[in-house]
N, C-alpha and C positions, 0 to 999 in steps of 0.2 A: 573936843576935850580928850586929853591923853588918858588912856586907861590906867588905873592903878590896881596893882595886884595885891590882894590881901594874903594869899597863901599860894603855895606851889603844889597843886594836886598832882597825884600820879594818875595814869590812865585807869588803874583799878578803882581809884576813888570816884572817877567820873562815870564808870559803867556798872559798878556793883549794885546801884539802886534798881537797875533793870532786872538783874538776876533775883534780887530780893522780891520784887513785885511778881515775877514769874512764880516764885515759890509760894507766895501768898495766894495767888490765883489757883495754883494747883491744889492747895489745901482746901480752899473754899469750894471749888468745883467737886473735889472728891467727897467732901462732907455732904454737900447739897445733893449730889447724884446718888449717894448711898441712901439718902432719905426720900428722894423723889422716884427713882427708877428701881425700887424694890420689886422683884417679881413676886407673883403669888407663890405661896409655899407649895412645892411639889411633894406630895405625900408618897412615902415608899411602900404603898400598899397595892396589892393586886387582887382582882376578883377571881374567885374560884367557883367551879361548878357546885361544890357543896354549900356555898354561901346561901343559895336560894332557900335552903331548908330553914334559915333564920327569918325569912320573909313571911308575911301573912298570905302570900299568893300561892296558887297552884304551881308545882313544877310542871314541866312540859308533858310528863307522862300521866299527870293526874286529871287532865281535862278529858272527860269521857269521850270515847269514840263511838260512832254510831254502829249499831249491829251490822249494818250493811258494809262496813269497812272491811276491806280484804287485808289479811295479815301480810300479804306480799305487795300491797299497793304502795304507791309513792316511793320513788327512789330517793326522795328527800330524807326518809328515815333510813332505809337501807341498813348499812352497817354502821351508820353514824350513831354514836351514843348521845342520847338526849341530855340536855343540860338545862340552862335557864328557860329557854323557849324552844318550841318545836321547830326544827330547821325546815325551811320551805324551799330552799334551793340547794343543789349539790355543789355546783361549781360557780365561780365568780370571775368575770373578766372585767378589769378596770382599765380603761384607756383614758389617760389624762392628756388633754391638749392644753398646754400651759398658756395662760393669759387668754382664755376663750371668752370673748365678749358674749353677752346674751344675744345681741343682734347678729352674731355669726351663725346662730343655730335657729332662732325663732324666725318664722316667715316674715317677709317685709310688710305684709298686710297688718302686722301688729304695731307698726310704727308710722308716724305721721308722713314720713318721706322715705322713699326707697333710696338706699345708698349703694355704691358699686360693690361693696364687700358683702352685701346681704344675699341670701338665697344661694350660697355656694355649697352648703352642706345639704343638698337636696335628698340624699339617701336617708339622713336622719328625719327630715321632714316627712318624707313619704312613708317611712316605717311608722312614725307617730300617727299619721292619718289613716293608714291601712290596717295596722295590727290591732286597733281597738284597745280593749282593756289590758292587753299584755305589754303595751309600750306607752311611754309618756315623756314629754319634754317638760323640764322644770326650769323656772328661774331660780337660781341658787344665790342666796345672799350670804356673803362672807363678812367676817368681822375685821375691821382695820386694826393695825396696818396690814396692807395686802402684799407683803413680800412672800416669795414662794416658800421659804422655810417656815414661816409662821402659819401659812395656810396648810401645808402638809402636816405640820404638828397639830393644828386644830382639827383637821379632817380625821386624823388617826386617834387622837386622844378624846375627842368630844368636848374639849375644854376651850375656854376663851384664850386668845393670844396674849402674850406678855410683851411689852414694848422692847425690853432689853434684847429679846431674840433677834431684833433687826441687826444688831451688831454682830451676830453670829452667821449672817447670811452667806459670808464668804468662807466660813469654816464651821459648818454645822456640827455641833456636838451630838452624840447619840442621845436619843430620848430615854430617860430613866424612869419616867412615870408610866403607869399602866396605859396601854394603847391597844388599838384594834389589831395591829400586826402581831403584837406580843400574844394576844389571846388566840389568834389563829394558830400560831406555832405551838403554844402550850396545849392546845386541844387537838393536836395531831394533823392540822391542815398543812399541806405542802404549798409554799408560796414561791412563785417565780417572778423576778423583776427584770425589766429591761428599760434602758433610756437614761433619764436624768440621774447622775450619780449622787444627787442629794439624798435619795432614798437609802443608798448604801451607807452614807454618813450618819443618817438618823437611825438606821437599823442594821448595824454592821454584821450581826450574826444570826439573822432571822430568815434568810432566804435559802431555799434548797438549791436554786440556781439563780445567778444574776449576770446581767450583761450591761454594766454601767458604762456611760460615756461622759466625758467632761462637759460641764454645763455652762461655764462662765464666759466662754468666748462668744459674746453676743453677735459678733460679725459672722459667725459660722451658722448658717441657717440649715445645714443639711446633715452634718455628721451624726448627731443624736437621732434625728428622724430616720436616717438610712439604717442605723443600727437597730432601731425598733422594727423597721419593716423587714430587715433580714431575719429576725428571730420570731416575730409575732405570728405570722401565718403558719410557719411550720409547727410552732408550739401548740397551735389550736388543734392539731391532730395527735398530740401526745397525751398520754394518760398519767404522766408522772407529776401532776400538779392539781391542786384544788382551787387555788386563787392565782390569777395571772395579772400582773400590773405592767402596763406599758406607758411610759411618760414621754410624750413628744414635746420638743421645745421650739420648733421652727416658727410658729406664730408669735411666740413671745420675743424671739430674737428679731424677727422681721419688724415687729412693732418698735422695739428699742432703736433699731437702726434707721428704718424708713418711715415708720408711722403706719396708720391703719389704711388710709385711702391711697394706697400705692400698689403697683403691679406685683412686687414681691409678696405682699400680704395676700393678694387675691390668688396668686399662683400657689401659695402654701395651702390656702383653704381648698382650692380645687384638688390639690394632691391629697389632702386629708379625706375629701369626699371619695376619691378613688380607693383609698385605703379602707374606708368604711364599707365600700361595696365588697371588697375581698373578705373582710372580717365577717360580715353578715352572711355571705355565701358559704364560707367555711363552717360557720356555726349551724346554719340551717340544714346543710347537707348531712349533719350528724345529729339532728335533733329529733329524729323519729323514735318510736318506742324501742327502748333498750339501747338507744344511741348514746354516744359519748356526751352529747350536749342536750340530752332530753330535758334536763332540769337545770339549765345554765342561765344565769342572769348576766346580761351585758350592761355595763355602765360606762357611758362616755361623758366625761366631765371636764370642767376647767377648775383650776385652783383659785383663780381670781380673774378679774377683767383687766381692761387697760383703757387709757384715755386715747383720744384720736391721735395724740403724739406718740402713742405706744408706751407710755409710762404707767407705772403702778407702784403702790406702796402707801398711798394715802387712803382717804375714806370717801372720795367722791362716788356718786352712783355708778359711773362708768367703771370704776375700779372694784367696787364691792359686788356688782352684779355680774355673775357668770351663769353658766348653764350646766344642767345635768340631763342627759338622756338615758333612760333605763328601759330595758326590754327583756322580758322573760320568754324563753323558748318552750315553756310548758303550756300546752294547749288548755284552754279553759275560757268560759264566758262568765264574766262577773261584773256587776255594776256597783261601784262604791256608793254608799248612802250619800245623798246630796248634802247632808249636814257636814260631812267630812271631806267633800270633794269640791274645794274652792278652786275654780279654774277660770281662765280667760280663753274664750274660743274665737276662732277666726278661720280664714281659708289659707291654704298653702298656694304655691304658684300654679298648681293644677286645679285650683278651685275646689279642693276637697276639704271638708271640715277638719279642724285640728284644734285641740285644746292644750293649754299650757298651765301647769300647776306651779306652786311656789314651795320652796323648801329652804330652811336655814342650813348652811353648811355645818352648823353646830350639831344638827340632827343626824348627820350622815353616819358617824361611827356607830351610834347606838342602833340605828335602823338596820344597817347591814349586819351588825352582830346578831340582832334578833332574827334576821332572815337566814343566817348561817347556823344559828343555834349555839353560838359561843357566848360566854359571859360578857356583860357590858364592861367597858373600861371603868376602873374604880373611880376615876376623876371626871367622868363624863357628866355633863349637865344637860345634854340634848334630850329631845323627845322622839320616840319612835314615830316617824312620819307616816300617817295613814295612807297617803297616796302612793308612796314608794313601797310600803309594806304590802299594799293590796296587789302589787304585781306578782306576788307569790301565791295568790289565791288559787291558782290552778292546781296546786298541790292539795289544798283543803278540799277543793271540789271533787278531786278524784277519790277522796275518802269520805266526803261529806254525807250527811243524812239526806234522805230522799223523802219528800213529803208530796204526795200526789196533789197536783193542782197548785202547789205553793213552792215549786222548786226554787224560783229565784229568791223568794223571801227566806227560805231555809238556807240558801247559800249565803245571803247577807248575814243572817243571824249566826250561822256557823263561823263565818269569818270574824264577826264582831266579838264572839266569845274568845277566840284566840287573841284578837287585838287588845281587848280589855285586860286580859291576863298579862300580855306583854307590857301594857302600860302600868299595871299594878307592880310588876317587877321593876320597871323603869323608875317609877316614883319612889319605891322603896330604896333602890340603889342611889338615887340622887339625894334622898333624905339622909341616908347613911353617910354619904360623902360630906354633905354640909355639916352634919354633926361632928364627924371626925376632923374636918378641916377647922371648924371653929374651936375645937378642943386643942388642936395641935398648933395652930397659928398663933403668932404673938398678938395680933390684933383681931383677926377674924371678922365676923360680921356683927353689926350692932344688935344688942339683945332684943330691942323692940321688933326689928326686922325678922329675927329668928323666931320670935314668938308668933309673928303673923304667919309665916310660912308653915310653922309647926301646926298652927290651928287649922290651916287649910288642908294639910296632910291628914290630920286627925279626922276631920269631917269626911274626907274622901275615903279613908279606911273604914270609918264607921259604916258608911253606906255600903262599902264593899262587903264587910262581914255580915251585915244584917239583911242585905237585900240581894246583892248580885251573887255572892259566893254560894249562898244557900240554893238559889235557883239553878246555878250551874251544877251543883252537886247532885241535884235531883232531876237533871235534864234527861229527857228521853225523846224518842222520835216524835211523838205526838204533842209534846208539850215543851217546846223550846223556851228558853228564857226570853222574856219580852224584849223587843227592840228598844222601846222607850227607856226601860231601866238600864240597859247597856249603854245607851247614848248619854244618859245623865251621868253614869259613872265615868265615861270617857271625858265628858266635859269637866268633871271635877278634877280628874287627874291632869288634864291639859291645863286647867287654870293654875293648879299648884306648880306644874313644871314651868309654865310661862312666868310665874311670879319669881321663881328661883333664878331663872335666866335674867330677868330684869334686875333683880337684886345683885347678881354677880356682875352684870355690865356696869352698874352704877357704883358699886363698892369694891370691886375686885382688888384693885391694886392697893397694897398697904403702904401708906405714906408715914414716914417717921418725921413728924412735924418739927421735933426738936433739932434733928440734924439739919433739916431744911432751913430753919431759922438761923442756926449757927453759921451755916455756909453762906446764907444771904448776908448776914451781918459782916462776915469777913470780907465779902466782895465790896460792900460799901466802905468798910474800913480801908480797903486798898485804895479807894479814891482819895482818902485823906493822906495816905502815904504818898501817892503820886503828886498831889498838890504841894505837900511839904518838900518833895524831891525837886519840883520845879523851882520853888523858892530857894532851896539849898544851893542851886547853881550860882546864886548871887554872892555867896560867900567865897566863891573861887574867882569871880570876875566881876569887878565893879567898874562901871563907866556910865556914861549917859544913856547907854543902850539897855542897862539891866538893873540899876540900883533903884530906880523909882518904882513905886507901887503901880501896877497896871491902871492907867487912867482910863476913864470911860471914853469910848470912841464908837463910831457907827459900826465899824467892823467887829469890834469885840462884843458889843451888845447883840448884833445879829448872830454872831457865832454861838454865844451862850443860849440865845433864844432857839436857834435851829437845832442845836444838839439836844437840849432838854425836851423840846416839843417832839422831835423825832423819837426820842427814847420813850416818852410817855405814850406815843401812838401804839406801842406794842401791847398796851393794855386792852386793845381792841383787836379781835380776830380779823375784822375786815381790813384794818390797816396793815396787819401782818401779811395778809394775802397780797396787798398792793405795796409792799415795802419798797420795791424798786422805783415805783412811780412817786412815792412820797419823797425818797431821797433825791430823785431827779427834780422834783418840784422845788425843794430847798436849794439845790444846786442852781437851777434856773433863776430863782429869786436872788441869789447872791450875784449872779451874772448881771441881772438888771441893775442891782445896786452899784456894781462896779462900772457898768456902762453909763449910769447917771453921773458918777464921779468923773468918768473919763470925758463926758460931754462938757461938764462944768469947767474942767481944766483944759479942754481942747487938746488933750494928750491921749495917745494910744487908742484912738478911735477904731483903728483897724483891728487891734487885738480884741477890743471889747465886742465889736460886731462879729468877729470870727468865733469868739467863745460862745456867743448866743447862737450862732449857726450850728456849732458843734453840739451844743446841748439839744437842739432840735433834732440833729442827726442821731444822737444817742436815744432819743425817744422813739425814733423810727426803727433803729437797730434793735431796741429792746422788744418791740412788738413781734418781729419775726425771729429774734434770737431765742425766744422761748418755744418756738415751733420745731418739730423734728427736722423740717427741711432746712433749718438754719445751717446744717452741716455743709450744704452745698449752695446756700444762698438762693435756691430756687424759689424760696418764698418772696424774694425780691420781685422775680418775674410775676409771681402770683398777685402781688400787691399792685403791680403795674398793669395787670389785666392781660398778661401774655401766657397764661397757663395752657392755652390751647395749642401753642407752639412749643412743644417740649424741648426740642433741640435749641430753639432760640433762648429758652430759659436757662438751659445748661450753659450755653455759650456766654450769655450775659453774666451769670454767676461766676463762671471761671474767669472771665475778663476782668470783672471788678476785683476779684481776689488777687489775681496776678498783678494788676495795676497797683493795688495798694501795697503789695509786697515790693514791687520795684521802687515805689516812692520811699518806703522805709530804707531800702538798700541805698538809695541815692542820698538820703539824709545822713546815714552813717558814713558813706564815702566822702561826702562834703565835709563832715566834721573832721575826719582823719586828715584830709588835705589842707584844711584851713587852721588847724590847731596842732600845737606841739604836745606830744604825749610820750610816755615811756614806750619802749619797743614792745614790751609784753602787752600793754594795753592796746597798742596799735594792731598787733597781730591777732589779738582776741577779737577786735572789731572787724578786721578783715575776714577772720574765720566765720563770723556771723553772716557777713555778706555772702560768702560761699554757701553757707547753710540755707540762706534765703533762696539761692539759685536751686539748691537741691529740693527744697520744699516745692518750688514751682514745677520742677521736673516730676516730683512725686505726684502732684495733682494732675499733670498732663498724662502721665502713664496710667493713672487711675480713672481717667475720664471715660464716660460712656460714649463719647463721640468717636473714639478711636477703637478700632478692632485690632488690637495689638497681639503679637504672639504671647503665649503663656509665660515664656521666660522673661520677657520685658515686663509683663504685668507683675510677676513675682519680684523682680528687682525693684519696681516702683512701690510695691506693697510692703515688702519686708526689708530689703537691704538698705534702701535709702533712709528710712526712719532710723535704723540702727546706727548708720553712719552719723546722722545728725545727733543722736543721743551721745555717741562716743565723742564727737567734737565738743558738745556742750560740757560733758564731764571734764574733758581735757582743758577747756577754757577756764572752768571754775578752779581746777587744781592749779593752773598756771597763775591765776590771780592771787590765790592764797599763798603760794610759794613766793610770789613777788612781794606780797605784803609782809611776809615773815622774814625773808632772807635777802632778797635782791634789792629792795627799795633803798635808795640812798637818803641820807639825812640832809636834804636840801632845804632852802628857804621855803616856807610853806606858802604856796601860791594857790589861789582859788581855782585856777585852771587845772591844777593837779587834782583837786577834789572833783571837778567836773569830769575829767578823764576817767577817774576811778568809777564814778557813777555810770557813765555811758558804757564803759567796758563791762561792768557787772550786769547792767540791764540787758545788754546785747547778748551776753553769755546765756542768760535765762530765756530770752525771747524766742529763740529758734524752737526749742522744745515746746514752749507754751503755744506758739502759733501752730505748730504741727499738730499737737493734740487737740486744739480747738476746732480743727477743720477749716474749711475755706472761709468761714466768717472771721477766723482768727486774725488775719491780716487787716481786715477792715476795722475790727475792734481795736487792734494795736495802733493803727494809724490815727484813728479818732482820739484815742487816749493820749498819744504823743502830742497832737494838736491842742487838746484841752490842757495838758500839763504845761505846754509852752505858754499858753495864755495866762494860766494861774501864776506862773513864774514871772511873766512880764508885768502883769497888772498889779502885783503886790507893791511895786515901786510907787504907785500912785498914793498909797497910804503913808509911805515914808515922806513923800513931798508934802503931804497934808500936815504933818507934825514937824516939819523941818528937820527930820532925822533924829528927833529927840524922844521918840516913843520907846517904851520898854519892849523887850523881846516878846513878852506875852501879848501885848497889844498889837505889835506889828505882825506877828505870825499867826494870830488867832484866826483871821479870815482865810488866808491861803491854806492853812492847815485844815480848817473845817472843809473848805472846798476839796482839798485832796482826799479827805476821809469820805466825803459824800461821793466823789468820783469813783473811789474804790468800790463802794457799795453798788453804784450803778453798773460798773463793769462786770460785777458778779452776775447780774441778771442779763446784761447785754450778751454775755458769752454763753447764754443758753442754760443757766442754772437757776434754781430756786431752792428755798429752804425746806426741802422734803426729800425723802429717799428716792422718789421718782424724778427728782430734779438732778440726780447724778447722771452724767453722760457715760454710761458703762462702756460704750464702744471705744472711748478714748484709751481705756486701759489695754486695748489690744492693737493699738497702732504700731505696726512693725512686728507683732508677735501673734502666733496662733495658739501656742500652748499657755496653759494657766499656771502661773507661779504666784503665790499669794503676795509675797513681799514686792516683787517687781510690779505686778499689776496694781497693787495698792499705791505704790509711789507714783506711777503714771496717772492714776485716777486722782490722786491728791494734787499733783501739779496742774492737771487740767481744771480741777474744781477751784483751786485757790490761786492759780497763776496770775490772772488779771486782777483779782481783788485783794491779794495779800503780797505775793512775791514781788511783783513789779512796783506797786505803790510804796511798799516799805523800803525797798532798796533804792527807789527813786526819790524818796522824800528829801534827802539832803540837797537836791537841786534847788530847793527854795532858798537855801543859805547862800548859794553862789550869786544870787541877784540882789542880796541885801545892800551891797555897797556900790557906790558909783565906780566907774571904770578907773578912775585915778586912785582908788583905794583898794585895789584887788589884793595887794599883799597884806595879809593879816597874820597875827600871831596864831600859833596852834591853839593856845589857850582860848583865844577869842572864838575861833571857829568851833572848837570842841565844846565850849559852853553852849553856844547856840545850837549845835547839833543835838546835844543832850536835852536841851529844853524843848526843841521841836519834837523829838521822839517821845518825850514824856507827855507833851500836849496831845500828840496823836494817840498814844496809848490810853491817856485819860479819856478821850472822846470815845474810844472803843469800849472802855470799861463802863462808862456811863450807860451806853446802849445795852450792854450785856446785863448790867445790874438791874436795869428796868425790866429786861426780858425775864430774868430770874424772879423778880418780884411779881411779874405778871403770872408766871407759871405757878408760883406759890398761891396766889389768889385764885387762879382758875383751875386748880388741881382737880376739881370735881366737875369741870365744864364738859359738856357733851363732846367737844372737839379736842380734848386734852391730848389724846393719843394720835389723832389724825392731823393736828396742826401745831399745838403748843409744844408738845414734846419733841417733834422733829426740829422745830425752830430753836428750841433750847439746845439740842445736840449740836446743830450747825453753829450756833453762836458761841458756845463754850469751846468747841474745837477751834473755831476761828480766833477766839481770844487767846487760847494757849499757843496757837501757831503764830499769832501776832507777837506775843511775848518772846517766843523763841527767835523769830526772824529779827525782831528789834535788837535782841542781845547779839545776834550774829552781825547785824549791820553796824552796831556801835563798835564791836571788835574790829570790823573791817575799816570803818571810816575814821574813827577817832585814833589819832596818832599819839605816841608818847609825847608828853609836854614838858618833861623834866629839863631838857636842854633848850627850851624855847628862848630863854634870854640870851643864850650864847649865840644862837642863830640870828638873833635880831641885833 
């Protein structure tokens, strides 16, 4: 049937719906995000020493001292002015080992199976076993998300993290709410920092001296650590500081690049063990009476853990469980009451008994503040931890009361008196914060919950005023306050504080449900706009291909079923975790459907079988694509049982990668030789072949098998990637200039469209493969094969309807397969929808220095290259196979209409998935895993939707030619 044209649309009329849809999505996402990702209200209030006079508790000077106390005893008092609590340490050394897993520190006997990375920090284990009550290993529990910025903020403020802070991880803003570092400075403490420059971003004007080092080049395992080593040991002999912070990053970076069970990780842990030996020796040598470190507290800690792949950011046990080791150099013998000393005991590698306690990271700021005698941060909701606080008992014992025959009992009572007063101030401060927060915040906490915690606080304070405080006031040597009364008071305060923490964790984030509903409604409204836009194309082009209402067909029914069912699966957190496998399942089911059709028609059996084989290969690639070793494909060797031969594994992975790259280059060269295309497109494709050769050279020079000179290694590591980036940019610029100025108005031939597609894909592919590592060429080759099969097998459905099917019916199945393939490629390339699913090392391919914009662009290309860039710019390839070989010459209007409809269908499928995800987030906003799972998934999906809209707009501008003179050319 000869097409009949109802109107002569301009190019603008064909593409403006895409820009309008993009605007609608931006509005919807902006409104929903404002309602969903509201942070808790950060109050502009700060604690002061004088505030304690408003509390019902003693100030630190009001607790009676024993007559036997010497006025000159305990350097913890010294010249320090007393504040909220009596200071029990003079100086504090905090050493942060970033991403310190709990099993890096605890003895291997605490775990079912010994792993290669265990028992490397033996200095810490030996100290914990030998120093008795003055040292302790803790399992520290962090609150997700476990990014470094949020953990440092939580450690210093004593508050729960806010999800939005994840977005600031690459450009941390200064902390404006009250925090531990602020209190140190305000109370005359001199703070020195060295290591991770994130501290300087969070606290830009707080340090007396600072030695910051750039932290974002995850491929650099040594610069930050070497800087810390250079300044740490000499600083331990200086008297010009009160608090010293050293933040090492080597373990974190080794995890990101190599994973936990690797030699670089083990070497880093052994290096840290040597560092700890030097630190402890320097501190002990000056810990004698009158020494510089007589009353110093050493804290060695992690900010979060990491998975076996070296990732963090989520809420899995491996990520939230880290460790704290604390040691006091003040001599003293003290046994914490068993009711407060919940520990797990075992043996270290030397068969010596060792006990491990547990602490919430939330409690760190308030506990250290109590030990240093500074006010607690105003917004802290943590509890003074008894096990960590007891490490300062040596100071109390030097001043404590002496009861003949009952010395240990008197020591316990004396310590409990100070601890219960610290808890009294702690509870008062938390109650004050909750009251002020509820009054200042728009939403605050529910009134019934506030009444419940207020009642618990009232009961605790009533017991304090009528029982404990009176006995403390009349305390004397022979009649100390009873231990049971103190323990009951401690339990009441602990119950109140735990209830507040539980309330905050369940209700903290303020959701604006109205904005969320409006945003959700607009997203669903955009679906109607997209459906209308698809139908609108019929007003521009009417023929047997597009005028009919989409009739029911097997392909259309399956497509609708697959898209809707997959979208609805996001209502389950289990299916979100297995999103890649779900998409692969639907893709495989569609292949079986096509293979059945192919067998029935006895056509394209080879393509159908090949597609099924490729889907199976994608399942295999996905398994090891999500492991850290996917960067060099050594996981292939592992899965083949060849991990015992490391060299063979490296050789195999390199050979597979280079072979896949050669096959890609051969396919491009074959296309150039067998097809006529414009000279610009031809040289762009040839430039890509050159880049493939450079990528292979980059891998060879970076190989562990070759011991090359440093100059060659630098060329391979830095110069070659930069050349590839430059060539890629030049290719894209050339294609744009060709499209705008050079391209001649010739008869529109589908081969011309194919050449434009191949040239554009090849221009992007070099950088994407380079950033993806050695698995990139394998993923690219597999995706090319799958795209070829989709393109070929779509003709089976044309034959089924004798070429009379509508565009929607005809393109529904191949477009659905294309969309599912894009999702699968996201996971096959080593990504998943969580912040620990980002491959940060890709941002530094070719560069060592950190520049926010440059590294963000490279990270975005790596993250969305295979899942968005290549699929969207390659989607028009489906159009080129719609017609038989004798009908390749088509009007621009015909091809443009089909292009628009296919892009609208693809965008509609993406929007359906995102809309259901947004609906899921709305429903599950109070779910336990909202911040660990649903919120990251939401962020990835909406960013992906906006990028899809932007790329579709750019693709339509590039592929859709002006159609005003179409009739003249025909």
